[in-house]
Every structure is written in C-alpha cells, then in structure tokens.
N, C-alpha and C positions, 0 to 999 in steps of 0.2 A: 540515609534516604531510602525510601520504599522502592524496591526493585520494580514492581509494577509501574510506578510513577516514572521511573527512569526509562524503562522500555517504551512506554507511551510517549514520553517527551522525545526520545530519539526517533521514533517512527513518525511523529508529527513534524519534527524538524526536517526529516528526509522528504516528507511530502510537501513541505512549505516552499519548495522550489517549483516554479511553474513547469519547467522542463520535466522534472522528475514526476510530478503529478500527472503530466501528459503521458509519459512512459508507463507509469503505474496503471492508469486508467486504460490504456491500450491492452495491457496485459490481463486486467480484470475482464475486459470485454472479450478477450480471446478465449477465456475459459481454460479448462484443463490441458488442452493440447499446447497452449502457449504459443509463442512466436519465435522464430529464429531472429537473431540480432539483425540480420540484413533486412528482414521484413519490417521490424520496428523502425529501422533507419529509413527505409523507403516510405513507410506510412507517415512518419512524423517529420520526414525531411530534416534529419539531424546528422551532422557530421559524425563519422565513425568514432573519432577520439572523444568528442563531446558525449556521445551516447555511452561509450564505455565508461566514462567518468560517472555518469549519473546512474548507470546500472550497478556499478560498484557500491556507490552510496546507498542504493536500495537494498542491495545484498547485505551490507553491513548492518543495516536496520532490521534485517530479517524479513523484509517484505517481498522479496524476489528470490527465486532459486534459479540456478542454471544447470543444464545437463547437456553434455556433448552427445550428439547423434550424428555419427559419421564425421563429415567436415563442418556441420552446422553446430552452433551453440544455441540451444533452445532455452528461453527465458519464460518463467512462469510466476504469476502472482502467488504469494503464500496466503491461501485463504484462511488457514488456522490464524496466522498472524493479523489478518485483516479482521477476522471476527473478534479476536482478542482486543484489538484497538477500539473497535466499535463498541464492544461490551464495556470496556473500561470507561469510555466516554458516556455511555448510557446508564450504567449501573446505578449511579447516584441521582439520576434525573428526578427532580421534584421531591426528593426524599424529606425535605423540610417544608414542603408547600402546605398551605393551609386548606387545600381542597379546591381552591379557585382555579387550579391549572390541571384539572383532571385530564384534559385532552392531551397534555404534554406527556402525562404518565402513559397514556394509551399509545402514543407515537413511540416512546422510548422502549416499549415492550412489556 
C-alpha cells in the first residue's frame, strides 16, 4: 500500500475523534508558541488522563509535538504534517472533471 495513503489515513483516523479534533484545533489556533498541557485541559475542560490519551494518539499520527519547558509540557500542532494532509486531500481535486467544476479547482489551489 502507498505510504502517503497510509499516513493520510492514520492522520484522518486520529482527527476522526471529536475530542482529538477539539484538542488539535486548539493547538492550531495557538500557533507556534503552542499550549501547555494544563492550558489545554483548562480550555477544553478535559480530564488529565483523557487529555493524555488523546495527545498521545495525535503524537503517534505525527500531528502534534511535545517539548518540555521547565515543569511544563508544551504541545504544538505540526504544521508541516497538517499541510501534507491538506495537500494530499486537495492534490487530485477535480483531476478528472470535465470543466464544469472550475470553481472547485480554484478552491483546491
């Protein structure tokens, strides 16, 4: 099986859980500084053990990175991984269209 396909499927599966999607979107909104685990927990009102599980799944999929900063664990969205996934989804947009969907090609890039 195609490695790109497998990677995209794993990332989409990770984002297919509503809690993980909320966590990921919070990290995307936070930008490069990221968020400490405690900040995510507080913003999304998620139990620590639940958040830990979901962050782990996002890290396995390559969508999130973590870095220790003193006593805090800072989480960040992996923007290269996000761009790869979006690109994978959009690359073939309308490739076989007959010209009636020009607006979709414009949206896809």
